[in-house]
C-alpha positions in Angstrom: 17.2 -53.5 -14.2 20.1 -51.6 -11.7 23.0 -52.9 -9.8 22.7 -56.6 -8.3 19.7 -57.1 -10.3 17.2 -54.7 -8.3 14.7 -53.2 -10.4 14.6 -49.2 -10.6 11.4 -47.1 -8.9 9.7 -45.6 -12.1 9.5 -41.7 -10.9 6.3 -40.7 -11.0 5.0 -38.6 -14.1 5.5 -35.1 -14.1 2.5 -33.1 -15.2 2.9 -30.5 -17.4 1.2 -26.9 -15.9 -1.2 -25.0 -17.9 0.1 -21.9 -18.2 -3.1 -20.0 -18.0 -4.6 -22.1 -14.7 -1.0 -21.0 -13.0 -1.8 -17.6 -13.9 -5.2 -17.8 -12.5 -3.7 -19.9 -9.2 -1.3 -17.0 -9.2 -3.7 -14.3 -9.0 -6.3 -15.8 -6.9 -3.0 -15.8 -4.4 -2.4 -11.9 -5.0 -6.1 -11.0 -4.4 -6.0 -13.1 -1.0 -2.8 -11.0 0.0 -4.1 -7.6 -1.3 -6.9 -8.4 1.2 -4.6 -8.7 3.9 -2.6 -5.6 3.2 -5.8 -3.3 2.8 -7.0 -4.3 6.1 -3.7 -3.3 7.5 -3.5 -0.4 5.9 -6.6 0.3 7.3 -5.4 -0.3 11.0 -2.2 1.7 10.5 -4.4 4.9 9.3 -6.5 4.4 12.5 -3.6 4.0 14.3 -1.9 7.1 12.9 -5.4 9.2 13.7 -5.4 7.8 17.4 -1.4 8.9 17.6 -2.6 12.4 16.3 -5.4 13.3 18.9 -3.1 12.3 21.5 -0.7 14.8 20.4 -3.2 17.3 20.0 -4.5 16.9 23.1 -1.1 17.0 25.0 -0.4 20.5 22.7 -3.7 21.4 23.7 -2.9 21.2 27.7 0.6 22.4 26.9 -0.6 25.2 25.6 -2.8 26.6 28.2 0.3 26.2 30.3 1.9 28.4 28.1 4.9 25.5 27.5 5.6 27.1 24.3 8.5 24.7 23.5 6.4 21.3 24.4 3.7 23.0 21.8 5.8 23.2 18.9 7.3 19.8 19.6 4.1 18.3 19.7 2.9 20.6 16.7 5.4 18.8 14.8 4.8 15.6 15.5 1.3 16.1 14.7 2.2 17.0 11.2 4.5 13.8 10.6 1.0 11.8 11.8 -0.5 14.1 8.9 2.0 13.5 6.5 2.5 9.6 7.2 -1.8 8.9 6.7 -1.9 10.6 3.9 0.7 8.4 2.6 -0.9 4.9 3.9 -4.1 6.2 3.1 -2.6 7.0 -0.7 -1.2 3.0 -0.6 -4.8 2.1 0.5 -6.2 3.6 -2.6 -3.3 1.5 -5.0 -4.4 -1.6 -3.2 -7.9 -1.0 -4.1 -7.4 -0.6 -7.5 -5.1 -3.6 -8.3 -7.8 -5.7 -6.2 -10.6 -4.7 -8.5 -8.1 -5.4 -11.5 -7.7 -9.1 -9.8 -11.6 -9.3 -10.2 -12.1 -8.3 -13.0 -9.2 -10.6 -14.4 -10.4 -13.6 -12.6 -14.0 -13.3 -13.7 -13.4 -12.4 -17.5 -10.9 -15.2 -17.2 -14.1 -17.7 -15.9 -15.3 -16.8 -19.6 -12.1 -16.9 -21.5 -11.7 -20.5 -20.3 -15.6 -22.0 -20.0 -14.9 -21.4 -24.4 -11.9 -23.6 -26.3 -13.3 -23.2 -29.8 -16.2 -22.2 -32.5 -17.9 -25.6 -32.7 -18.3 -25.4 -29.0 -19.8 -21.6 -29.4 -22.3 -22.9 -32.1 -23.3 -26.1 -29.8 -23.6 -24.4 -26.6 -25.3 -20.9 -28.1 -26.7 -22.3 -30.8 -25.2 -19.8 -34.1 -23.4 -20.1 -36.9 -20.1 -20.2 -38.3 -19.2 -16.5 -39.0 -20.9 -15.6 -35.9 -18.9 -18.3 -33.7 -15.7 -17.3 -35.7 -16.5 -13.9 -35.0 -17.2 -14.8 -31.3 -13.7 -16.0 -31.3 -12.1 -13.3 -32.2 -13.6 -11.1 -29.2 -12.9 -13.5 -26.9 -9.0 -13.5 -28.1 -9.0 -10.0 -27.8 -10.4 -10.3 -24.4 -7.8 -12.6 -23.7 -5.1 -10.2 -24.8 -6.5 -7.4 -22.3 -7.1 -10.0 -19.6 -2.8 -11.0 -20.3 -2.4 -6.6 -20.1 -4.2 -7.1 -17.0 -2.0 -9.8 -15.6 1.4 -7.9 -16.2 -0.2 -5.0 -14.6 -1.1 -6.5 -11.6 1.8 -8.4 -10.9 3.8 -5.1 -11.6 2.0 -3.3 -9.3 2.6 -5.7 -6.3 5.9 -5.4 -6.6 6.1 -1.5 -6.8 3.6 -2.1 -3.1 6.2 -3.8 -1.6 8.8 -1.7 -2.4 7.0 1.5 -1.8 5.3 -0.2 1.8 9.1 -0.8 2.8 9.8 2.7 2.5 6.7 4.2 4.0 7.3 1.4 7.1 10.8 3.0 7.8 9.9 6.2 7.2 7.0 5.4 10.0 9.5 3.8 12.2 12.1 6.2 12.0 9.3 9.0 13.3 8.1 6.8 16.2 12.2 6.3 17.4 12.6 10.4 17.1 9.3 10.9 19.0 10.6 8.4 21.6 13.9 10.7 21.9 12.1 13.5 22.0 10.1 12.8 24.8 13.0 11.4 27.1 14.7 14.8 26.1 11.8 16.8 27.0 11.4 14.6 30.5 14.8 15.8 31.4 15.7 19.0 33.8 15.5 22.3 31.0 19.1 24.1 30.9 18.9 28.0 31.6 18.5 29.8 28.6 20.9 32.6 28.2 19.7 35.6 25.2 22.4 37.4 23.6 21.8 40.7 22.1 22.7 42.3 18.5 21.2 42.0 15.0 18.2 39.7 14.9 18.4 37.2 11.7 16.0 37.1 8.9 14.5 33.3 9.0 15.3 31.3 6.4 12.5 30.4 3.7 12.2 26.8 4.8 12.1 27.9 8.3 9.1 30.2 7.3 7.6 27.6 6.0 7.9 25.9 9.2 7.1 28.1 11.4 3.7 29.2 9.3 2.9 24.9 9.4 3.6 25.3 13.0 1.2 28.5 13.0 -1.5 26.4 11.5 -1.3 24.1 13.9 -1.3 26.5 16.8 -4.8 27.8 15.0 -6.1 24.4 15.5 -5.4 24.4 18.9 -7.5 27.3 19.7 
């Protein structure tokens, strides 16, 4: 009895959560979220390819009109699209591998949870006790491997979230830089002064960048 003779309300009993069932529930959620991420990754790759194509068409026109500075700027943008696309494709491959592990876990887990004892195996498959115990040992090995798969998937999902954030930040920065360059290119160009003197040799990093640009220029035809 509580205060003033009122009867306390009984709290509903909390049912214990089965760890294996909780793992299965979590794995199903992860598999579903990975499906969404794979679809999003494919869309990003398609968007980057469309963006690259648009830059390439602009570069071809600028090339014909001998607007060399704009051609070089567009070539840099094309290269950035290629790098972002490669990273996004690699992320999609990783996500697909994680999805396959999820499916393997769930498929094997259904079989593992369908059998609880050697006696059940004997009744279900008509085998003797020695065979049933041997099968139970194999099931335990399978469960151990499944637990390892579970850990791999969960760790992979955490890494994917961090990697995905890095890629998205880089793409956002690249898009902001593209917008800034396009705004600058719309301004009237200032006259350039040619200074005399010795010609400086390009640094290795600059030379490599120029070689990359040459490759893209060759693609323009």
